[in-house]
C-alpha positions as CSV (number, residue, x, y, z in Angstrom):
1,M,4.3,-15.1,-7.9
2,S,1.2,-16.5,-9.9
3,D,-1.7,-16.8,-8.4
4,C,-0.9,-13.2,-6.6
5,I,-3.4,-11.0,-7.2
6,F,-1.3,-8.0,-6.8
7,C,1.9,-9.5,-8.3
8,K,-1.0,-10.0,-11.2
9,I,-1.8,-6.4,-11.4
10,V,2.2,-5.4,-11.5
11,N,2.5,-7.5,-14.5
12,G,-0.5,-6.0,-16.1
13,E,-2.6,-8.9,-16.4
14,I,-5.3,-7.7,-14.5
15,P,-6.2,-3.4,-15.2
16,A,-6.1,-0.7,-12.3
17,D,-6.5,2.4,-10.8
18,K,-2.6,3.6,-10.4
19,V,-1.6,6.9,-8.9
20,Y,2.2,6.3,-8.6
21,E,4.8,4.4,-10.1
22,T,9.0,3.7,-9.4
23,K,10.7,0.9,-11.0
24,N,10.5,-0.5,-7.1
25,V,7.0,0.6,-6.3
26,L,2.9,0.4,-7.4
27,V,0.5,2.5,-5.9
28,F,-3.0,2.3,-6.8
29,K,-6.3,2.8,-5.4
30,D,-8.1,0.1,-3.0
31,I,-11.2,-1.1,-4.7
32,N,-13.0,-0.6,-1.5
33,P,-12.6,2.4,-0.2
34,V,-12.9,2.9,3.2
35,A,-12.0,6.5,3.2
36,P,-12.0,9.1,0.3
37,V,-8.5,8.7,-0.3
38,H,-7.4,4.7,0.3
39,Y,-4.4,3.7,-1.7
40,L,-3.0,0.8,-1.5
41,I,1.5,1.1,-1.8
42,I,3.4,-2.4,-2.9
43,P,6.4,-3.8,-3.7
44,K,7.0,-4.8,-7.4
45,E,8.5,-7.6,-5.9
46,H,6.5,-10.0,-4.0
47,I,7.2,-10.3,0.0
48,V,4.5,-12.5,1.7
49,S,4.5,-10.1,4.6
50,L,6.1,-7.1,6.6
51,S,7.6,-10.7,8.8
52,E,9.2,-11.9,5.8
53,S,11.1,-8.9,4.4
54,D,14.2,-8.2,5.5
55,E,18.0,-6.9,6.0
56,N,18.4,-6.4,2.4
57,H,14.1,-5.3,2.1
58,K,15.3,-1.5,3.9
59,E,15.5,0.1,0.8
60,L,12.4,-1.2,-0.6
61,L,10.6,0.0,2.2
62,A,12.1,3.5,3.0
63,E,10.8,3.6,-0.6
64,M,7.0,2.2,0.5
65,L,7.7,5.0,3.1
66,L,8.7,8.1,1.6
67,T,6.3,7.3,-1.2
68,A,3.6,7.8,1.2
69,S,4.8,10.3,2.8
70,K,4.9,12.1,-0.8
71,L,1.3,11.2,-1.6
72,G,0.3,12.9,1.6
73,K,2.1,15.8,1.0
74,D,1.8,16.2,-3.0
75,V,-2.2,14.8,-3.2
76,P,-4.5,17.9,-1.9
77,E,-7.0,16.0,0.0
78,L,-4.9,14.5,2.2
79,E,-3.6,17.8,3.2
80,N,-0.7,15.7,5.1
81,N,-3.3,14.2,7.6
82,Y,-3.0,10.4,6.6
83,R,-3.0,7.2,8.8
84,L,-0.9,4.2,7.0
85,V,-1.6,0.4,7.8
86,I,0.7,-2.3,8.0
87,S,-1.3,-5.6,8.3
88,T,0.5,-8.3,9.1
89,G,-1.5,-12.2,9.0
90,P,-4.7,-13.0,8.5
91,K,-5.0,-12.4,12.3
92,A,-4.0,-8.7,11.7
93,G,-6.7,-8.4,9.2
94,Q,-4.0,-9.1,5.7
95,V,-6.4,-10.1,2.8
96,V,-3.8,-10.0,0.2
97,M,-0.5,-12.2,1.4
98,H,1.0,-9.5,-0.5
99,M,3.1,-6.8,1.5
100,H,0.7,-3.7,1.1
101,F,0.8,-0.5,2.3
102,H,-2.7,0.9,3.1
103,L,-2.6,5.3,2.7
104,I,-5.9,6.2,4.3
105,G,-7.6,9.5,4.5
106,G,-9.6,12.6,2.6
107,R,-11.8,12.8,5.8
108,E,-11.3,12.3,9.8
109,L,-10.7,9.3,11.2
110,G,-11.5,7.6,14.6
111,W,-9.1,5.8,17.3
112,P,-9.4,2.6,18.1
113,P,-9.3,1.8,14.0
114,G,-10.1,-2.0,14.4
């Protein structure tokens, strides 16, 4: 999608502080972090939100979740303690209309979140 900021990051048109990348998934640091570790896990394919995904995306969704699990184990600051947030739609706080998971940690996180 030509006006999507995350698609522009995937295409290399906008720089990002990349953390991890596969053929299907890109992880980069959030520019407005809410915790010491705040990564965005995105599919390289443009999918507007989780509600736009379907059976055809199950392998991609699994890869995104397994990426979160891998980073939770591999990033020392997380110590395998993190929160994974998926906002779906503007009323839920989704600002960029490209599906993404927030991987947040590196400090004690309170509840309820919002």
